[in-house]
N, CA, C and O atoms as a GROMACS GRO file, in nm:
protein
  552
    1MET      N    1   3.649  -8.508   3.256
    1MET     CA    2   3.695  -8.567   3.380
    1MET      C    3   3.736  -8.712   3.355
    1MET      O    4   3.656  -8.793   3.309
    2ALA      N    5   3.860  -8.742   3.385
    2ALA     CA    6   3.912  -8.876   3.363
    2ALA      C    7   3.880  -8.965   3.482
    2ALA      O    8   3.892  -8.924   3.597
    3LYS      N    9   3.838  -9.086   3.454
    3LYS     CA   10   3.809  -9.183   3.560
    3LYS      C   11   3.934  -9.266   3.586
    3LYS      O   12   4.013  -9.292   3.496
    4ASP      N   13   3.950  -9.305   3.710
    4ASP     CA   14   4.060  -9.392   3.749
    4ASP      C   15   4.045  -9.526   3.676
    4ASP      O   16   3.934  -9.567   3.643
    5ILE      N   17   4.158  -9.592   3.652
    5ILE     CA   18   4.152  -9.718   3.575
    5ILE      C   19   4.071  -9.827   3.646
    5ILE      O   20   4.020  -9.918   3.580
    6PHE      N   21   4.059  -9.819   3.778
    6PHE     CA   22   3.982  -9.919   3.852
    6PHE      C   23   3.844  -9.869   3.893
    6PHE      O   24   3.779  -9.929   3.978
    7HIS      N   25   3.799  -9.760   3.834
    7HIS     CA   26   3.670  -9.700   3.866
    7HIS      C   27   3.557  -9.803   3.860
    7HIS      O   28   3.483  -9.820   3.957
    8ASN      N   29   3.544  -9.871   3.748
    8ASN     CA   30   3.434  -9.968   3.732
    8ASN      C   31   3.450 -10.089   3.823
    8ASN      O   32   3.351 -10.144   3.870
    9ASN      N   33   3.574 -10.131   3.848
    9ASN     CA   34   3.599 -10.244   3.938
    9ASN      C   35   3.549 -10.212   4.080
    9ASN      O   36   3.487 -10.296   4.145
   10VAL      N   37   3.577 -10.089   4.125
   10VAL     CA   38   3.534 -10.049   4.260
   10VAL      C   39   3.383 -10.032   4.263
   10VAL      O   40   3.319 -10.066   4.363
   11LYS      N   41   3.325  -9.981   4.156
   11LYS     CA   42   3.179  -9.967   4.150
   11LYS      C   43   3.112 -10.103   4.166
   11LYS      O   44   3.018 -10.118   4.244
   12ILE      N   45   3.161 -10.202   4.093
   12ILE     CA   46   3.106 -10.338   4.103
   12ILE      C   47   3.128 -10.394   4.244
   12ILE      O   48   3.038 -10.457   4.300
   13ALA      N   49   3.246 -10.371   4.301
   13ALA     CA   50   3.276 -10.420   4.436
   13ALA      C   51   3.182 -10.358   4.539
   13ALA      O   52   3.135 -10.427   4.629
   14LEU      N   53   3.153 -10.229   4.526
   14LEU     CA   54   3.060 -10.164   4.618
   14LEU      C   55   2.920 -10.223   4.604
   14LEU      O   56   2.852 -10.247   4.704
   15GLU      N   57   2.877 -10.246   4.482
   15GLU     CA   58   2.745 -10.305   4.460
   15GLU      C   59   2.738 -10.446   4.518
   15GLU      O   60   2.637 -10.484   4.578
   16LYS      N   61   2.845 -10.524   4.501
   16LYS     CA   62   2.850 -10.658   4.560
   16LYS      C   63   2.842 -10.652   4.712
   16LYS      O   64   2.791 -10.744   4.777
   17ASP      N   65   2.894 -10.543   4.768
   17ASP     CA   66   2.897 -10.526   4.913
   17ASP      C   67   2.766 -10.469   4.968
   17ASP      O   68   2.756 -10.440   5.088
   18GLY      N   69   2.666 -10.453   4.881
   18GLY     CA   70   2.535 -10.409   4.926
   18GLY      C   71   2.507 -10.261   4.914
   18GLY      O   72   2.410 -10.212   4.972
   19TRP      N   73   2.590 -10.188   4.841
   19TRP     CA   74   2.572 -10.044   4.825
   19TRP      C   75   2.498 -10.014   4.696
   19TRP      O   76   2.518 -10.080   4.594
   20GLN      N   77   2.414  -9.913   4.700
   20GLN     CA   78   2.346  -9.865   4.582
   20GLN      C   79   2.417  -9.737   4.538
   20GLN      O   80   2.423  -9.640   4.614
   21ILE      N   81   2.470  -9.737   4.417
   21ILE     CA   82   2.539  -9.619   4.365
   21ILE      C   83   2.432  -9.516   4.327
   21ILE      O   84   2.343  -9.544   4.246
   22THR      N   85   2.440  -9.398   4.387
   22THR     CA   86   2.340  -9.294   4.362
   22THR      C   87   2.392  -9.185   4.270
   22THR      O   88   2.313  -9.116   4.206
   23HIS      N   89   2.523  -9.169   4.263
   23HIS     CA   90   2.585  -9.068   4.177
   23HIS      C   91   2.716  -9.124   4.120
   23HIS      O   92   2.794  -9.186   4.193
   24ASP      N   93   2.738  -9.102   3.992
   24ASP     CA   94   2.862  -9.148   3.927
   24ASP      C   95   2.893  -9.052   3.811
   24ASP      O   96   2.854  -9.078   3.697
   25PRO      N   97   2.962  -8.943   3.840
   25PRO     CA   98   3.029  -8.902   3.964
   25PRO      C   99   2.936  -8.823   4.056
   25PRO      O  100   2.823  -8.790   4.021
   26TYR      N  101   2.988  -8.795   4.175
   26TYR     CA  102   2.919  -8.713   4.274
   26TYR      C  103   2.976  -8.573   4.262
   26TYR      O  104   3.089  -8.547   4.302
   27GLN      N  105   2.897  -8.483   4.206
   27GLN     CA  106   2.943  -8.346   4.179
   27GLN      C  107   2.902  -8.253   4.292
   27GLN      O  108   2.787  -8.254   4.336
   28LEU      N  109   2.998  -8.173   4.338
   28LEU     CA  110   2.973  -8.074   4.442
   28LEU      C  111   3.030  -7.939   4.399
   28LEU      O  112   3.132  -7.934   4.330
   29ARG      N  113   2.965  -7.833   4.439
   29ARG     CA  114   3.018  -7.699   4.419
   29ARG      C  115   3.099  -7.665   4.542
   29ARG      O  116   3.050  -7.679   4.655
   30TYR      N  117   3.223  -7.622   4.523
   30TYR     CA  118   3.313  -7.588   4.633
   30TYR      C  119   3.375  -7.454   4.601
   30TYR      O  120   3.469  -7.446   4.522
   31GLY      N  121   3.321  -7.348   4.662
   31GLY     CA  122   3.368  -7.214   4.628
   31GLY      C  123   3.331  -7.183   4.485
   31GLY      O  124   3.215  -7.189   4.446
   32MET      N  125   3.431  -7.149   4.407
   32MET     CA  126   3.408  -7.117   4.266
   32MET      C  127   3.433  -7.235   4.175
   32MET      O  128   3.429  -7.221   4.052
   33ALA      N  129   3.458  -7.349   4.233
   33ALA     CA  130   3.492  -7.466   4.152
   33ALA      C  131   3.392  -7.578   4.174
   33ALA      O  132   3.326  -7.586   4.277
   34ASP      N  133   3.382  -7.664   4.075
   34ASP     CA  134   3.308  -7.788   4.089
   34ASP      C  135   3.408  -7.899   4.117
   34ASP      O  136   3.514  -7.904   4.054
   35VAL      N  137   3.375  -7.986   4.210
   35VAL     CA  138   3.460  -8.104   4.235
   35VAL      C  139   3.378  -8.227   4.200
   35VAL      O  140   3.256  -8.229   4.214
   36TYR      N  141   3.448  -8.329   4.155
   36TYR     CA  142   3.384  -8.453   4.112
   36TYR      C  143   3.444  -8.570   4.187
   36TYR      O  144   3.556  -8.613   4.158
   37ILE      N  145   3.371  -8.620   4.284
   37ILE     CA  146   3.413  -8.738   4.360
   37ILE      C  147   3.360  -8.858   4.283
   37ILE      O  148   3.249  -8.853   4.230
   38ASP      N  149   3.436  -8.965   4.275
   38ASP     CA  150   3.401  -9.077   4.189
   38ASP      C  151   3.259  -9.129   4.210
   38ASP      O  152   3.185  -9.146   4.113
   39PHE      N  153   3.219  -9.156   4.335
   39PHE     CA  154   3.088  -9.214   4.361
   39PHE      C  155   3.022  -9.152   4.482
   39PHE      O  156   3.088  -9.099   4.571
   40ALA      N  157   2.891  -9.160   4.483
   40ALA     CA  158   2.813  -9.145   4.605
   40ALA      C  159   2.728  -9.271   4.612
   40ALA      O  160   2.679  -9.320   4.510
   41ALA      N  161   2.711  -9.322   4.732
   41ALA     CA  162   2.636  -9.448   4.747
   41ALA      C  163   2.559  -9.446   4.877
   41ALA      O  164   2.592  -9.374   4.972
   42GLU      N  165   2.456  -9.527   4.878
   42GLU     CA  166   2.378  -9.549   4.998
   42GLU      C  167   2.370  -9.698   5.022
   42GLU      O  168   2.354  -9.777   4.928
   43GLU      N  169   2.382  -9.734   5.147
   43GLU     CA  170   2.380  -9.875   5.182
   43GLU      C  171   2.237  -9.928   5.178
   43GLU      O  172   2.146  -9.868   5.236
   44ALA      N  173   2.220 -10.038   5.111
   44ALA     CA  174   2.089 -10.103   5.105
   44ALA      C  175   2.081 -10.200   5.221
   44ALA      O  176   2.115 -10.318   5.208
   45ILE      N  177   2.037 -10.150   5.335
   45ILE     CA  178   2.034 -10.231   5.456
   45ILE      C  179   1.897 -10.222   5.522
   45ILE      O  180   1.813 -10.143   5.480
   46ALA      N  181   1.877 -10.302   5.623
   46ALA     CA  182   1.750 -10.305   5.695
   46ALA      C  183   1.721 -10.170   5.759
   46ALA      O  184   1.813 -10.101   5.804
   47ALA      N  185   1.595 -10.132   5.763
   47ALA     CA  186   1.554 -10.001   5.813
   47ALA      C  187   1.598  -9.976   5.957
   47ALA      O  188   1.630  -9.863   5.992
   48GLN      N  189   1.601 -10.079   6.039
   48GLN     CA  190   1.636 -10.058   6.178
   48GLN      C  191   1.783 -10.019   6.197
   48GLN      O  192   1.819  -9.967   6.302
   49LYS      N  193   1.866 -10.045   6.098
   49LYS     CA  194   2.006 -10.006   6.106
   49LYS      C  195   2.029  -9.865   6.057
   49LYS      O  196   2.138  -9.811   6.072
   50GLY      N  197   1.927  -9.804   5.998
   50GLY     CA  198   1.943  -9.669   5.947
   50GLY      C  199   2.001  -9.671   5.808
   50GLY      O  200   2.015  -9.776   5.745
   51SER      N  201   2.034  -9.554   5.761
   51SER     CA  202   2.082  -9.539   5.625
   51SER      C  203   2.215  -9.465   5.626
   51SER      O  204   2.222  -9.350   5.670
   52ARG      N  205   2.319  -9.529   5.578
   52ARG     CA  206   2.450  -9.465   5.567
   52ARG      C  207   2.469  -9.413   5.427
   52ARG      O  208   2.432  -9.479   5.330
   53LYS      N  209   2.525  -9.294   5.416
   53LYS     CA  210   2.558  -9.236   5.287
   53LYS      C  211   2.708  -9.214   5.282
   53LYS      O  212   2.768  -9.162   5.376
   54ILE      N  213   2.768  -9.256   5.172
   54ILE     CA  214   2.913  -9.239   5.157
   54ILE      C  215   2.945  -9.175   5.022
   54ILE      O  216   2.863  -9.175   4.930
   55ALA      N  217   3.064  -9.121   5.015
   55ALA     CA  218   3.124  -9.077   4.889
   55ALA      C  219   3.258  -9.149   4.881
   55ALA      O  220   3.326  -9.167   4.982
   56VAL      N  221   3.295  -9.190   4.761
   56VAL     CA  222   3.416  -9.271   4.745
   56VAL      C  223   3.504  -9.212   4.635
   56VAL      O  224   3.460  -9.192   4.522
   57GLU      N  225   3.628  -9.183   4.671
   57GLU     CA  226   3.728  -9.140   4.573
   57GLU      C  227   3.817  -9.260   4.545
   57GLU      O  228   3.883  -9.312   4.635
   58VAL      N  229   3.820  -9.303   4.419
   58VAL     CA  230   3.895  -9.422   4.378
   58VAL      C  231   4.036  -9.383   4.336
   58VAL      O  232   4.055  -9.289   4.259
   59LYS      N  233   4.133  -9.456   4.386
   59LYS     CA  234   4.272  -9.437   4.345
   59LYS      C  235   4.333  -9.573   4.310
   59LYS      O  236   4.307  -9.673   4.377
   60SER      N  237   4.412  -9.575   4.204
   60SER     CA  238   4.474  -9.699   4.160
   60SER      C  239   4.621  -9.710   4.203
   60SER      O  240   4.673  -9.821   4.216
   61PHE      N  241   4.687  -9.597   4.226
   61PHE     CA  242   4.830  -9.596   4.258
   61PHE      C  243   4.908  -9.671   4.151
   61PHE      O  244   5.001  -9.745   4.183
   62ALA      N  245   4.871  -9.652   4.026
   62ALA     CA  246   4.935  -9.723   3.914
   62ALA      C  247   5.044  -9.641   3.847
   62ALA      O  248   5.103  -9.686   3.748
   63GLY      N  249   5.071  -9.522   3.897
   63GLY     CA  250   5.173  -9.436   3.836
   63GLY      C  251   5.312  -9.472   3.884
   63GLY      O  252   5.333  -9.577   3.944
   64GLY      N  253   5.405  -9.385   3.858
   64GLY     CA  254   5.545  -9.412   3.888
   64GLY      C  255   5.581  -9.408   4.035
   64GLY      O  256   5.645  -9.500   4.085
   65SER      N  257   5.540  -9.303   4.106
   65SER     CA  258   5.583  -9.283   4.244
   65SER      C  259   5.465  -9.298   4.339
   65SER      O  260   5.371  -9.219   4.336
   66THR      N  261   5.470  -9.399   4.424
   66THR     CA  262   5.362  -9.422   4.519
   66THR      C  263   5.349  -9.306   4.617
   66THR      O  264   5.237  -9.265   4.648
   67ILE      N  265   5.459  -9.253   4.666
   67ILE     CA  266   5.452  -9.142   4.762
   67ILE      C  267   5.394  -9.018   4.696
   67ILE      O  268   5.317  -8.945   4.759
   68SER      N  269   5.429  -8.993   4.572
   68SER     CA  270   5.373  -8.878   4.499
   68SER      C  271   5.222  -8.896   4.478
   68SER      O  272   5.145  -8.801   4.495
   69GLU      N  273   5.182  -9.015   4.441
   69GLU     CA  274   5.039  -9.042   4.422
   69GLU      C  275   4.964  -9.032   4.555
   69GLU      O  276   4.849  -8.988   4.559
   70PHE      N  277   5.029  -9.073   4.664
   70PHE     CA  278   4.968  -9.060   4.796
   70PHE      C  279   4.947  -8.914   4.830
   70PHE      O  280   4.842  -8.876   4.882
   71HIS      N  281   5.046  -8.831   4.803
   71HIS     CA  282   5.033  -8.687   4.830
   71HIS      C  283   4.916  -8.627   4.752
   71HIS      O  284   4.839  -8.547   4.805
   72THR      N  285   4.904  -8.665   4.627
   72THR     CA  286   4.794  -8.616   4.544
   72THR      C  287   4.659  -8.664   4.599
   72THR      O  288   4.564  -8.586   4.610
   73ALA      N  289   4.652  -8.792   4.633
   73ALA     CA  290   4.528  -8.849   4.688
   73ALA      C  291   4.491  -8.780   4.820
   73ALA      O  292   4.373  -8.751   4.844
   74LEU      N  293   4.589  -8.755   4.904
   74LEU     CA  294   4.565  -8.690   5.033
   74LEU      C  295   4.509  -8.549   5.012
   74LEU      O  296   4.412  -8.511   5.077
   75GLY      N  297   4.569  -8.474   4.921
   75GLY     CA  298   4.520  -8.339   4.893
   75GLY      C  299   4.377  -8.341   4.842
   75GLY      O  300   4.294  -8.262   4.887
   76GLN      N  301   4.348  -8.430   4.749
   76GLN     CA  302   4.212  -8.443   4.698
   76GLN      C  303   4.116  -8.480   4.810
   76GLN      O  304   4.009  -8.420   4.824
   77PHE      N  305   4.153  -8.579   4.889
   77PHE     CA  306   4.067  -8.627   4.997
   77PHE      C  307   4.031  -8.513   5.092
   77PHE      O  308   3.914  -8.495   5.126
   78LEU      N  309   4.131  -8.437   5.136
   78LEU     CA  310   4.106  -8.330   5.232
   78LEU      C  311   4.017  -8.221   5.172
   78LEU      O  312   3.928  -8.170   5.240
   79ASN      N  313   4.040  -8.185   5.047
   79ASN     CA  314   3.953  -8.088   4.980
   79ASN      C  315   3.812  -8.140   4.965
   79ASN      O  316   3.716  -8.067   4.990
   80TYR      N  317   3.798  -8.264   4.925
   80TYR     CA  318   3.666  -8.323   4.906
   80TYR      C  319   3.590  -8.333   5.039
   80TYR      O  320   3.469  -8.312   5.043
   81ARG      N  321   3.661  -8.366   5.146
   81ARG     CA  322   3.595  -8.377   5.275
   81ARG      C  323   3.536  -8.242   5.317
   81ARG      O  324   3.425  -8.236   5.369
   82ILE      N  325   3.610  -8.135   5.295
   82ILE     CA  326   3.558  -8.001   5.326
   82ILE      C  327   3.440  -7.967   5.237
   82ILE      O  328   3.341  -7.911   5.284
   83ALA      N  329   3.450  -8.000   5.108
   83ALA     CA  330   3.339  -7.974   5.016
   83ALA      C  331   3.212  -8.045   5.062
   83ALA      O  332   3.103  -7.989   5.054
   84ILE      N  333   3.225  -8.168   5.109
   84ILE     CA  334   3.109  -8.243   5.160
   84ILE      C  335   3.054  -8.177   5.286
   84ILE      O  336   2.933  -8.162   5.301
   85GLU      N  337   3.144  -8.137   5.377
   85GLU     CA  338   3.099  -8.073   5.501
   85GLU      C  339   3.018  -7.947   5.472
   85GLU      O  340   2.926  -7.915   5.547
   86LEU      N  341   3.052  -7.875   5.366
   86LEU     CA  342   2.984  -7.751   5.332
   86LEU      C  343   2.866  -7.771   5.237
   86LEU      O  344   2.799  -7.675   5.200
   87SER      N  345   2.842  -7.895   5.198
   87SER     CA  346   2.735  -7.926   5.103
   87SER      C  347   2.600  -7.939   5.173
   87SER      O  348   2.589  -7.920   5.294
   88ASN      N  349   2.500  -7.972   5.093
   88ASN     CA  350   2.367  -7.997   5.150
   88ASN      C  351   2.355  -8.140   5.203
   88ASN      O  352   2.246  -8.179   5.246
   89GLU      N  353   2.463  -8.219   5.200
   89GLU     CA  354   2.465  -8.355   5.255
   89GLU      C  355   2.588  -8.375   5.345
   89GLU      O  356   2.669  -8.464   5.319
   90PRO      N  357   2.602  -8.293   5.449
   90PRO     CA  358   2.722  -8.303   5.533
   90PRO      C  359   2.734  -8.435   5.609
   90PRO      O  360   2.841  -8.466   5.663
   91GLU      N  361   2.625  -8.514   5.613
   91GLU     CA  362   2.630  -8.643   5.681
   91GLU      C  363   2.698  -8.750   5.596
   91GLU      O  364   2.730  -8.858   5.646
   92ARG      N  365   2.720  -8.721   5.468
   92ARG     CA  366   2.783  -8.818   5.379
   92ARG      C  367   2.930  -8.835   5.420
   92ARG      O  368   3.001  -8.736   5.439
   93VAL      N  369   2.975  -8.958   5.434
   93VAL     CA  370   3.110  -8.988   5.482
   93VAL      C  371   3.199  -9.021   5.362
   93VAL      O  372   3.163  -9.102   5.277
   94LEU      N  373   3.315  -8.956   5.357
   94LEU     CA  374   3.408  -8.975   5.246
   94LEU      C  375   3.508  -9.087   5.276
   94LEU      O  376   3.563  -9.096   5.386
   95TYR      N  377   3.529  -9.172   5.174
   95TYR     CA  378   3.629  -9.279   5.182
   95TYR      C  379   3.725  -9.266   5.065
   95TYR      O  380   3.688  -9.224   4.956
   96LEU      N  381   3.849  -9.304   5.090
   96LEU     CA  382   3.949  -9.317   4.986
   96LEU      C  383   3.961  -9.465   4.956
   96LEU      O  384   3.989  -9.545   5.045
   97SER      N  385   3.940  -9.502   4.831
   97SER     CA  386   3.943  -9.642   4.790
   97SER      C  387   4.079  -9.673   4.729
   97SER      O  388   4.121  -9.606   4.634
   98VAL      N  389   4.147  -9.774   4.783
   98VAL     CA  390   4.284  -9.806   4.742
   98VAL      C  391   4.299  -9.955   4.714
   98VAL      O  392   4.231 -10.037   4.776
   99PRO      N  393   4.388  -9.992   4.622
   99PRO     CA  394   4.411 -10.134   4.594
   99PRO      C  395   4.474 -10.205   4.713
   99PRO      O  396   4.550 -10.146   4.789
  100VAL      N  397   4.441 -10.333   4.727
  100VAL     CA  398   4.490 -10.412   4.839
  100VAL      C  399   4.643 -10.416   4.841
  100VAL      O  400   4.702 -10.410   4.949
  101ASP      N  401   4.708 -10.427   4.725
  101ASP     CA  402   4.855 -10.434   4.726
  101ASP      C  403   4.917 -10.303   4.772
  101ASP      O  404   5.020 -10.305   4.839
  102THR      N  405   4.858 -10.189   4.736
  102THR     CA  406   4.908 -10.059   4.782
  102THR      C  407   4.892 -10.047   4.932
  102THR      O  408   4.980  -9.995   5.001
  103TYR      N  409   4.780 -10.093   4.983
  103TYR     CA  410   4.759 -10.088   5.127
  103TYR      C  411   4.862 -10.178   5.198
  103TYR      O  412   4.925 -10.135   5.295
  104GLN      N  413   4.878 -10.300   5.150
  104GLN     CA  414   4.967 -10.397   5.215
  104GLN      C  415   5.113 -10.355   5.211
  104GLN      O  416   5.187 -10.376   5.307
  105MET      N  417   5.156 -10.295   5.099
  105MET     CA  418   5.299 -10.264   5.081
  105MET      C  419   5.336 -10.120   5.114
  105MET      O  420   5.455 -10.089   5.125
  106PHE      N  421   5.238 -10.030   5.131
  106PHE     CA  422   5.274  -9.891   5.153
  106PHE      C  423   5.191  -9.821   5.261
  106PHE      O  424   5.248  -9.764   5.354
  107LEU      N  425   5.060  -9.824   5.249
  107LEU     CA  426   4.975  -9.739   5.333
  107LEU      C  427   4.969  -9.781   5.480
  107LEU      O  428   4.936  -9.699   5.565
  108ARG      N  429   5.001  -9.904   5.510
  108ARG     CA  430   4.995  -9.945   5.652
  108ARG      C  431   5.128  -9.922   5.724
  108ARG      O  432   5.142  -9.958   5.841
  109PHE      N  433   5.226  -9.862   5.655
  109PHE     CA  434   5.356  -9.832   5.714
  109PHE      C  435   5.378  -9.680   5.719
  109PHE      O  436   5.305  -9.603   5.657
  110GLU      N  437   5.482  -9.641   5.793
  110GLU     CA  438   5.519  -9.499   5.801
  110GLU      C  439   5.578  -9.452   5.669
  110GLU      O  440   5.645  -9.531   5.602
  111PRO      N  441   5.556  -9.329   5.630
  111PRO     CA  442   5.483  -9.222   5.698
  111PRO      C  443   5.333  -9.223   5.671
  111PRO      O  444   5.258  -9.152   5.738
  112ALA      N  445   5.289  -9.301   5.574
  112ALA     CA  446   5.148  -9.299   5.534
  112ALA      C  447   5.056  -9.334   5.651
  112ALA      O  448   4.950  -9.273   5.667
  113LYS      N  449   5.095  -9.432   5.732
  113LYS     CA  450   5.011  -9.477   5.844
  113LYS      C  451   4.978  -9.362   5.939
  113LYS      O  452   4.862  -9.344   5.977
  114THR      N  453   5.076  -9.284   5.977
  114THR     CA  454   5.055  -9.172   6.068
  114THR      C  455   4.968  -9.064   6.004
  114THR      O  456   4.882  -9.006   6.070
  115ILE      N  457   4.990  -9.038   5.878
  115ILE     CA  458   4.911  -8.937   5.806
  115ILE      C  459   4.765  -8.980   5.800
  115ILE      O  460   4.674  -8.900   5.823
  116ILE      N  461   4.742  -9.107   5.767
  116ILE     CA  462   4.605  -9.160   5.760
  116ILE      C  463   4.537  -9.148   5.895
  116ILE      O  464   4.420  -9.109   5.902
  117GLU      N  465   4.607  -9.181   6.002
  117GLU     CA  466   4.549  -9.170   6.136
  117GLU      C  467   4.527  -9.026   6.176
  117GLU      O  468   4.421  -8.992   6.228
  118ARG      N  469   4.625  -8.940   6.153
  118ARG     CA  470   4.617  -8.800   6.194
  118ARG      C  471   4.501  -8.728   6.127
  118ARG      O  472   4.430  -8.650   6.192
  119TYR      N  473   4.480  -8.752   5.998
  119TYR     CA  474   4.375  -8.684   5.923
  119TYR      C  475   4.246  -8.766   5.915
  119TYR      O  476   4.152  -8.730   5.843
  120GLU      N  477   4.242  -8.875   5.991
  120GLU     CA  478   4.122  -8.959   6.001
  120GLU      C  479   4.066  -8.995   5.862
  120GLU      O  480   3.948  -8.973   5.833
  121ILE      N  481   4.153  -9.049   5.781
  121ILE     CA  482   4.116  -9.089   5.645
  121ILE      C  483   4.056  -9.229   5.651
  121ILE      O  484   4.120  -9.324   5.695
  122ARG      N  485   3.934  -9.239   5.607
  122ARG     CA  486   3.867  -9.370   5.600
  122ARG      C  487   3.906  -9.436   5.469
  122ARG      O  488   3.905  -9.371   5.364
  123LEU      N  489   3.938  -9.563   5.475
  123LEU     CA  490   3.983  -9.636   5.357
  123LEU      C  491   3.888  -9.749   5.321
  123LEU      O  492   3.831  -9.815   5.408
  124ILE      N  493   3.874  -9.770   5.193
  124ILE     CA  494   3.813  -9.892   5.139
  124ILE      C  495   3.925  -9.960   5.062
  124ILE      O  496   3.976  -9.906   4.964
  125VAL      N  497   3.961 -10.078   5.105
  125VAL     CA  498   4.066 -10.155   5.038
  125VAL      C  499   3.996 -10.253   4.944
  125VAL      O  500   3.908 -10.328   4.986
  126TYR      N  501   4.037 -10.252   4.817
  126TYR     CA  502   3.969 -10.335   4.718
  126TYR      C  503   4.067 -10.423   4.641
  126TYR      O  504   4.185 -10.391   4.626
  127ASN      N  505   4.013 -10.535   4.592
  127ASN     CA  506   4.085 -10.623   4.502
  127ASN      C  507   4.025 -10.599   4.364
  127ASN      O  508   3.911 -10.638   4.338
  128ALA      N  509   4.100 -10.535   4.276
  128ALA     CA  510   4.049 -10.496   4.144
  128ALA      C  511   4.019 -10.619   4.057
  128ALA      O  512   3.921 -10.619   3.983
  129ASN      N  513   4.101 -10.722   4.065
  129ASN     CA  514   4.081 -10.840   3.982
  129ASN      C  515   3.953 -10.916   4.019
  129ASN      O  516   3.879 -10.962   3.932
  130LYS      N  517   3.929 -10.928   4.149
  130LYS     CA  518   3.811 -11.001   4.196
  130LYS      C  519   3.688 -10.911   4.210
  130LYS      O  520   3.577 -10.959   4.232
  131GLU      N  521   3.710 -10.780   4.197
  131GLU     CA  522   3.603 -10.680   4.211
  131GLU      C  523   3.529 -10.695   4.343
  131GLU      O  524   3.406 -10.705   4.347
  132VAL      N  525   3.609 -10.697   4.451
  132VAL     CA  526   3.552 -10.709   4.586
  132VAL      C  527   3.623 -10.612   4.680
  132VAL      O  528   3.737 -10.573   4.659
  133ILE      N  529   3.549 -10.575   4.786
  133ILE     CA  530   3.605 -10.496   4.894
  133ILE      C  531   3.668 -10.596   4.991
  133ILE      O  532   3.601 -10.690   5.035
  134THR      N  533   3.795 -10.576   5.023
  134THR     CA  534   3.861 -10.668   5.117
  134THR      C  535   3.862 -10.615   5.260
  134THR      O  536   3.874 -10.692   5.356
  135GLN      N  537   3.850 -10.481   5.273
  135GLN     CA  538   3.858 -10.425   5.408
  135GLN      C  539   3.801 -10.283   5.409
  135GLN      O  540   3.824 -10.205   5.316
  136TRP      N  541   3.728 -10.251   5.515
  136TRP     CA  542   3.684 -10.115   5.545
  136TRP      C  543   3.765 -10.070   5.665
  136TRP      O  544   3.765 -10.137   5.768
  137ILE      N  545   3.833  -9.958   5.653
  137ILE     CA  546   3.916  -9.908   5.763
  137ILE      C  547   3.861  -9.773   5.807
  137ILE      O  548   3.867  -9.675   5.733
  138GLU      N  549   3.808  -9.771   5.928
  138GLU     CA  550   3.751  -9.648   5.983
  138GLU      C  551   3.859  -9.571   6.052
  138GLU      O  552   3.834  -9.463   6.106
   0.00000   0.00000   0.00000
């Protein structure tokens, strides 16, 4: 299983943001196949706020065609979300992690914007160079 080029950058950014990485990768059985989501994490927060569990699929969008990479990421995201729903941890929330420049120049405009809204894709926008999360988009 190949890791995205920004895999470690996003892992560090999540840890800086107060998340404890619990799985790297997060493996799920989905039908007859195993799927590997980049991370599973739990927020290290005060008990009165409860405990959030997330899964994060990291994408760099470093290939040739941004729209083609978006289509691939969308397909993975939708499959992974169903795999989580059918797992023993259906409360875990899936996020697609994307670079800040890809979000600024592509994902916040049409057609990606409508697709993200229609399929309720949660995003984590990250700065790979600074290894920080710049935005959580619910």
